[in-house]
N, C-alpha and C positions, 0 to 999 in steps of 0.2 A: 449787807443789802444793795440794791441798783436802786437809785433814788431817781426820777425823771423829772424835769420841772421845765413846762412853756408859761407862756402871757395866759392862759385861759385853764392848764389844771397840773396835777398833782400826784405819782403814785409809784408805788414802791413795791421791785419784785426782788425776793430775796435769790439774789443771784451771783453777786460778787462785791465788792470795796467799790464799785465804780459809781459817780455821781454825774450826771448829764443834765444841762444845764442851758436855755436858750431862748432869747426873745428877737425882738427888734432893738435895734443900737445905733443913735446920731452920732454920739461922742466917739471919743476913740476909744480902742478896748486893745487888752495886751495881747501879742500872736501865740503860741506855744505851737513850733509843728503846723504854722497854719499855709490852708489854700490861697491868700493873699491878704495883701496888708493895707491898714487906710489909704484912699487917695482921694481925701478931699470931695466927694462925692456930694452933691447936693441935695440927695433926698438922704433914704435908710435905711441901711443893710441888715440882715439878720445877720448874727452869729450864733456859732455852737461853739460850746465848750465842756471837755470833758475834766472832770474832778475824782480825785483821789481822796476823801476821805482820810484814807490810812495813815494821809501823809500832812505834813503842816506848813504851813509858809506861803512862798511860791511853789515849792511842790508838790500843792496838791493840785495846781491847772497842770494838765500834763496832753491838752489838748486846747484851741483855742481860736478859733476865724471868722473871719468877716465871711459875706456867702450873699453877691449880689453884684448889682449893674450900678447905672448911674443915675435911674429911679430910687424909686419908693420899693424896697424891697422886705419883706417880711416871713418870719417863719411861724408856724400854726401847730406842728402837729411831729412827734417827734418819739422815736421806738429804735431798738438796738435789737439783732440778732447774729448771733454767729460772730460776735467780736467785731462789726458793723454798726453804722449808726446811720439810719434812716430818719430823712425829716422831709417835711412838707412844708409849702407856703402858699405867696403871690407874689406877683412880682410887676412893677410896668415898666421893667429896663431890656430893651431891645441888647444890651450888652450881658445879659446877666450868662452866666458861666454855665456853657453844657458839654456835655460829654459823652456820647453814644447817646446818644439824642433820639427818644421815636420822633418827638418835634422839638428840631433846631432852631425855627424862627416862631418869634413871637406874636400870635394874632391881635387884631384890635383890642386895643381895650385891656383887662389886666387876666395874665392869664395866670393859675396856678402852677405850680411847679414840685418836682417832684427829686431827693437827690439821695444816694448812697457815699457816705463818707468811711473811708479807712482810718481812724486816730493814730494809727500803726503806722504810716507814708509821712512825710511830710512833703510843705509847698505845694503844686499842683496835680501831684501823683497822688495826695490824699482824698480827689475828689476823682471817685472810681464811676460813678454816673450822675447825670442832672440832665432832666426834662424840660423841656414846656408843656404845658396841655389845658386847651381851650380854645374857644369860640370868638367872637366878634364881638363880646359881650362882655363885663366882668365874671373869674373864676376864682374864688375862693374853698381851699383845701381847709377842713378844719379837723380830722380824724385819720387816724394812719396806723394800720396793723400790718405786720411783716410774717409768714408764718411756713419761710422755705427760704434760704440763700437766693435773697432778687428778687422774690415775688411779691409785692407788695399791693395792698388794697388801700386806697384812698377814698372818703366820704367826704361831701362839705355844700354848697349850694354855689349854682350856678345861673346867670341870668342871660344867657348864650343860647337864643333857639337853633344854634350852629355845633352847639356842643358836641365833639365827639363820640360817636354809640358804636357798640358793636350789632353787629345783624343781628343778632339775637334777645337785644335790649327787651326788658322787662314793658319800658314805658318809651314808646317811641318820636314823643311830642312832645312841646316844652308845652306847657300849661300857664306861665306865665305869672310874673312878680316873684320871682324867685325861684326856680326848683333844687331839690334837695339832689344828688347826683352819688352810685355809687361808681367805679371806677377800680380794675385792675390793671396792675403794671408787670412785664415781667422783666426786671430793669439789666437782668444779667444778657438778654441778646436782643434789648430796645426795643421790644415789639408790647404790645396793646391784648388785652382782653376783652372778657364783659367790660361793659359798659353803660349806662341806665340812667335815664332822669329817674326823681321819685318827686310828686309832687304832684298839687292839683292847683288853684287857681289863687291862692295868697302866697306869702311866703313862705319855704319849705328848706330845713337845712339839718343836714346830716351831723350830727356831733361828737356820735362815738361807733365806734367797731367791735366788736366784742368776739 
């Protein structure tokens, strides 16, 4: 079975003998075929790790990497599809690593990010796609679903009235207090798809996409 962990949830999928685990990490973390190594950053970095429970000892950790810049970065959603790892989170780092990005520059405030990682590669080649996404205030990814190679859906909460929306959005106006959102990405060609607010005057948050 495949076991996925993050800071907020756990689920099991009976497909392979791999396990994925990630969270925000401030201390040093072992790197195996990693994208980047610890550089003494002042904030927190996300990390992604691939564990093989069929192995023992140090062989259990088959892939691990930091993912972040100089400020505060966290991973809050993870899944896999076709041997690729898909991760989403939030960042306040202008130098967060981006590759083939839909949005290559961080907007003011805290942006969400979405990344595709190939654990069979090493170093910077592991990061297949990575992009910022967000508006002028804080944006947080909470949940992530992939239904085809590079085709991802992200949900969460945004405090940005200018959060990027598609022309056919269900809700085109920010209602205030923090709105939920649902956004579609085609990571294979760095393009956005459907994107909409989902909320009222209070705090609204999309926590699960199924």
